[in-house]
C-alpha positions, 0 to 999 in steps of 0.5 A: 464505475467509481475510481478508488486510491488507497493511500498508504501513509503509516507505519504497519505497527505503533496504530491499526490504520495500516491494517483497518486500511488493508481490510477496507482494500481487500474488501473493495475488491469484492465489488469492484473491477481490478481496474478501478482500485489503484493502491499507493504507498507513500512516506512512512506507508513504504514500511508495510511492504518490507519483507522479514518484519518480526512483529511478534517481538512488540506482540502485533500480529503479523498482517503484512503477508495479507498484502500479497493478496492483492496480486491473487485479486489481480490488483496491478495499479500498485505504486511505491514512492521512489523518494519516500523509499530513498529518504528512509534508505530502504533501496536495497530492502526486498519488498513483499509486492512488486510495485511500479516505482513512481516519483511524488509528482507521478503519484499526485497526478495519478490520485487526481484522477481517482474519484474516492481516495482512502487514506490509511 
């Protein structure tokens, strides 16, 4: 089976990229085995996992909670970039989805094993 990697690099609001990426990821879960899908949150993409966001204040729809569906779909290969978290001073912030914390170099190594990479 084809191994798919979904990379979230952009913040959740300001563009539709993260929301479209999440929709694509959830659609893929319907057609792929959970072990063939991995999800990475790097750079500003780490903001997609912050709890207690208030998008209604900027007239945006709250889609962040939808990331929790990854647990229900048994997508266990979820990775959060340690350097991105530290650079953005988010180490002590609550996130909505448990992820494996990895160094950037380890994320690059995991991405090299993917057949297809989708970046949002």
